[in-house]
C-alpha positions in Angstrom: 13.5 16.8 20.2 12.9 13.2 19.9 8.7 12.4 19.4 7.9 9.6 21.9 6.0 6.8 20.3 3.4 3.9 21.6 2.6 1.3 19.3 -0.7 -0.5 19.3 -0.5 -4.5 17.5 2.5 -7.2 18.3 1.4 -9.7 15.4 3.1 -9.7 12.1 3.9 -6.3 11.5 4.4 -4.8 15.0 7.8 -6.2 15.6 9.2 -4.4 12.7 7.4 -1.0 13.6 8.7 -1.5 17.1 12.5 -2.2 16.1 12.6 1.1 13.3 11.0 3.6 16.1 13.7 2.2 18.7 16.3 2.7 16.4 15.6 5.6 15.4 17.8 8.6 16.6 14.3 10.9 17.2 12.0 8.6 18.5 12.1 7.2 21.6 9.5 4.0 21.5 7.8 4.4 25.6 4.8 1.7 25.1 3.7 -1.7 23.5 0.2 -2.5 23.4 -1.1 -6.0 22.6 -3.6 -7.4 24.1 -1.8 -11.1 23.6 0.1 -12.0 26.9 2.5 -13.8 25.2 3.0 -11.5 22.5 3.5 -9.1 25.3 6.0 -10.7 27.3 8.4 -11.5 23.8 8.2 -7.5 23.2 9.2 -7.1 26.5 12.3 -9.1 26.5 12.8 -7.4 23.0 12.7 -3.9 24.3 13.1 -4.4 27.9 13.0 -0.6 28.6 9.6 -0.4 27.3 6.6 -0.5 28.8 3.8 -2.9 28.1 0.2 -2.7 28.1 -3.5 -4.7 27.3 -4.8 -1.0 27.7 -4.3 2.0 25.1 -5.4 4.0 27.2 -2.7 4.3 29.7 -0.3 4.9 26.7 -2.6 7.8 25.7 -2.2 9.4 29.3 0.9 9.5 29.2 2.1 13.2 28.4 5.2 12.2 27.0 4.0 10.3 23.6 3.5 12.6 20.7 2.4 9.8 18.6 0.4 6.3 18.1 1.5 3.9 15.7 -1.0 1.5 15.4 -0.9 -1.8 13.6 -3.9 -3.8 14.9 -6.7 -5.4 12.4 -8.3 -3.7 9.8 -11.6 -3.1 11.7 -10.4 -1.4 14.7 -8.5 0.8 12.9 -11.4 4.3 13.1 -12.0 4.0 16.5 -8.3 3.5 17.5 -7.3 6.4 15.5 -10.2 8.5 16.4 -9.3 8.5 20.0 -5.6 8.5 19.5 -6.3 11.7 17.6 -8.8 13.0 20.3 -6.1 13.2 22.5 -4.0 15.5 20.8 -1.3 12.2 19.1 -0.2 12.6 15.8 -1.5 8.6 14.2 0.7 6.2 11.7 -1.7 3.6 11.1 -1.3 0.9 8.7 -3.3 0.0 5.9 -6.1 0.5 5.1 -6.9 4.1 6.8 -10.1 2.2 7.4 -13.0 -0.2 7.2 -15.2 2.0 5.3 -14.8 5.3 3.1 -17.1 7.1 5.0 -14.7 6.9 8.5 -11.8 7.3 7.2 -12.9 10.7 5.5 -14.2 11.6 9.0 -10.4 10.9 10.4 -9.0 12.9 7.6 -11.2 16.4 8.6 -10.2 15.5 12.1 -6.6 15.4 11.4 -7.3 18.6 9.4 -9.1 20.4 11.8 -6.3 19.4 14.8 -3.3 20.2 12.8 -2.5 16.9 13.3 -0.5 14.1 11.0 -1.9 11.4 10.1 -0.1 8.9 7.7 -1.0 5.7 6.1 1.2 3.0 5.8 1.5 2.0 2.6 4.8 0.3 3.1 5.1 0.2 -1.1 5.2 3.5 -2.0 9.0 4.4 -0.1 10.4 1.3 -2.0 12.8 2.5 -4.1 12.5 0.2 -6.6 8.3 1.4 -6.8 10.2 5.1 -6.8 12.9 4.8 -9.2 10.3 3.4 -12.0 8.0 6.4 -11.1 10.9 8.7 -12.5 10.9 6.7 -16.2 7.0 6.8 -16.4 7.1 10.6 -15.6 9.9 11.2 -17.4 8.1 9.7 -20.5 11.1 7.4 -21.3 8.1 4.4 -21.8 6.7 6.7 -24.3 2.3 6.9 -23.1 1.2 4.5 -21.1 -1.0 1.2 -22.3 -1.8 -0.8 -19.0 0.0 -2.3 -15.6 -0.2 -6.0 -14.6 -0.2 -6.7 -11.2 0.2 -10.1 -9.5 -0.1 -10.3 -5.4 0.2 -13.9 -4.0 1.3 -16.3 -1.7 -0.1 -19.0 1.0 -1.4 -16.3 3.1 -2.1 -15.5 5.9 -5.4 -15.6 5.6 -7.4 -13.0 6.8 -11.2 -12.6 8.5 -11.9 -9.3 8.8 -11.3 -8.3 5.3 -11.0 -9.6 1.8 -7.1 -10.4 -0.4 -8.5 -6.5 -2.5 -8.2 -4.6 1.5 -5.2 -7.0 2.4 -3.3 -7.5 -0.5 -4.5 -4.8 -3.4 -4.4 -2.1 -1.2 -1.0 -2.0 -1.4 -1.3 -2.2 -5.5 -4.0 0.7 -5.8 -1.9 2.6 -3.5 1.3 2.3 -6.4 -1.0 2.6 -8.8 -2.4 6.0 -8.1 1.2 7.1 -7.2 2.5 6.5 -10.4 -0.4 7.4 -12.7 -1.5 10.7 -10.1 -4.7 9.8 -9.9 -7.5 7.4 -8.9 -9.6 5.6 -11.2 -12.5 5.9 -13.1 -14.2 2.8 -13.0 -13.4 -0.2 -11.2 -14.5 -3.5 -11.7 -13.7 -6.9 -9.6 -15.1 -10.2 -9.4 -14.0 -13.4 -6.0 -14.1 -16.6 -4.6 -14.5 -17.3 -1.2 -13.7 -20.9 0.0 -11.5 -20.1 3.1 -14.3 -18.3 4.8 -18.2 -17.6 3.5 -18.3 -14.0 2.6 -14.4 -13.5 2.4 -12.9 -13.3 -1.1 -9.3 -15.3 -0.9 -9.3 -14.1 -4.5 -9.9 -10.8 -6.5 -9.7 -10.0 -9.5 -9.8 -6.3 -10.5 -9.3 -4.3 -13.2 -9.2 -0.1 -13.0 -9.7 2.6 -15.7 -7.4 5.1 -15.2 -7.8 8.7 -16.8 -5.6 8.8 -20.1 -7.0 5.3 -21.1 -4.6 3.4 -18.5 -5.9 0.4 -17.6 -4.5 -1.7 -14.7 -5.4 -5.4 -13.8 -4.9 -6.7 -10.4 -4.3 -10.3 -9.1 -5.0 -10.8 -5.3 -4.5 -13.9 -3.5 -3.8 -15.3 0.1 -5.0 -18.3 -1.7 -1.8 -19.8 -3.8 1.4 -21.2 -3.9 3.7 -19.5 -4.8 4.7 -16.0 -3.6 4.8 -13.2 -6.1 5.1 -9.6 -6.2 5.3 -9.3 -10.0 4.4 -5.6 -12.2 4.5 -4.7 -16.0 3.7 -1.5 -17.4 3.7 -1.6 -21.1 4.3 2.2 -22.9 3.9 2.7 -26.1 7.7 3.0 -26.4 9.1 0.4 -23.4 8.2 -2.0 -21.3 9.2 -1.9 -17.2 8.7 -4.8 -15.1 9.0 -4.5 -10.9 10.0 -7.9 -9.6 10.1 -7.1 -5.6 11.5 -10.8 -5.0 14.6 -9.9 -6.8 16.8 -8.2 -4.0 19.9 -7.6 -6.5 17.9 -6.7 -9.8 14.5 -5.6 -8.8 13.5 -3.4 -12.2 14.5 -4.2 -15.7 13.1 -1.6 -19.0 13.0 -3.3 -21.9 13.9 -1.8 -25.9 10.8 -3.5 -26.6 7.4 -2.9 -28.9 5.2 -3.6 -32.3 6.5 -1.1 -35.3 4.0 0.6 -37.8 1.0 -0.8 -35.2 -1.0 1.2 -38.0 -0.2 -1.3 -40.1 0.4 -4.9 -38.5 0.3 -8.1 -41.0 -2.1 -9.7 -38.3 -2.5 -12.5 -41.1 0.1 -14.8 -40.3 2.2 -14.8 -37.8 5.4 -14.6 -39.3 4.0 -11.3 -40.1 3.3 -10.2 -36.9 6.9 -11.1 -35.6 8.4 -9.5 -38.3 6.8 -6.4 -36.4 8.6 -7.0 -33.3 10.9 -4.7 -32.5 13.6 -6.4 -29.8 16.1 -4.3 -28.0 18.1 -4.4 -25.1 17.5 -4.3 -21.5 18.5 -1.6 -19.4 18.8 -2.4 -15.3 19.1 0.2 -13.6 20.4 0.4 -9.8 18.6 0.0 -7.2 19.6 1.6 -4.0 19.3 -1.0 -1.2 16.8 -0.2 2.0 14.2 -0.4 4.0 10.9 0.8 3.0 9.8 0.6 6.0 12.6 2.6 8.2 12.4 5.0 5.3 8.6 5.2 6.1 8.9 5.8 9.8 11.7 8.2 8.8 8.9 10.6 6.8 6.7 10.1 9.4 8.9 11.6 12.4 9.7 14.1 9.6 6.5 15.4 9.7 5.3 15.4 12.9 9.3 17.7 13.4 8.9 19.5 10.6 5.3 19.4 8.9 5.0 20.2 5.3 3.5 16.9 2.9 4.2 13.2 3.5 3.8 10.8 0.6 1.3 8.5 2.6 -1.1 11.2 4.3 -4.5 10.6 5.2 -6.1 11.9 2.0 -4.1 9.8 -0.2 -5.1 6.2 2.1 -9.1 7.3 2.0 -8.3 7.7 -1.9 -7.1 4.1 -1.7 -10.3 3.1 0.5 -12.6 4.3 -2.1 -11.5 2.3 -5.5 -11.5 -0.6 -2.9 -15.2 0.3 -1.5 -15.7 0.5 -5.4 -14.5 -3.6 -5.4 -16.6 -4.5 -3.3 -19.6 -3.1 -4.8 -18.7 -4.1 -7.8 -18.0 -8.4 -7.3 -21.6 -7.9 -5.1 -23.1 -7.0 -8.3 -21.2 -10.0 -10.3 -18.2 -8.1 -11.9 -20.4 -4.4 -12.7 -18.1 -1.9 -13.8 -18.5 0.5 -10.9 -17.7 4.3 -11.1 -15.2 5.4 -8.7 -17.0 9.3 -8.0 -19.6 8.2 -7.7 -18.3 6.1 -4.4 -16.5 9.2 -3.1 
């Protein structure tokens, strides 16, 4: 049986969600909700059989609607998700889940109590380069993980409701949590606000995970170059993920330092003699659209139940880290205990 879908928000991401649910064999796109008349008209031309409105209540009153897909600004998520689940609808909401940990946890508890699917759109968890990289890490092929460096920059889009951590670093936090099967123990962060007072355009953060793994994030919407680059350093091998490389996004480097306990650090030549340079493996990463896989996972869970890669509680864990980053920035970069925030 097809699931009836209503999409709230027709800005940057909403049309992509609409296309996927409209084309999916297991869903029927019934409603498109947006407050902007021009966007509604544009969407109506693309999807002429879909009902349009500026009022979410019209779709919530429609018994054919099984699930709400919310792609609106972060600060609106809580009220829209809350009202949707109160009306018995499953929900896929774009990241981050909510604007605070308290409201995120409230939504998760409501989902559990009502038996409704709550899924957060951390789309990179459905990226084949990310899932392939996790296989190399969990197999032990990289050796003991040491640190991960994550860079996500571009010139825009600039947000006015949340900072660059909530908008951009939320992707990287979700990936790090997924790869390491944990949340960080401690977080420190610094940021700078130039375009809108009190809203950081760039955030640089360091997260300390269990097993002594260090994760560094640079997130900025005020940068001349679009970069989505991750480096993973292990004791045996190193791995990179370049999301801008559509053909060969993942590379594994057989590189490292030999004889680490007796490094000849007195000369550069001595250090170079202990560098191991091996082959570079470029694994085949199957092409696909992560957003389609995300939508498919949501529909599959509605039909069959079970777990999904990015459920509400996983989304709440990301929010707890974001709150810790905000606290650290307010304290001039002081390290914050994430467990204390939770």
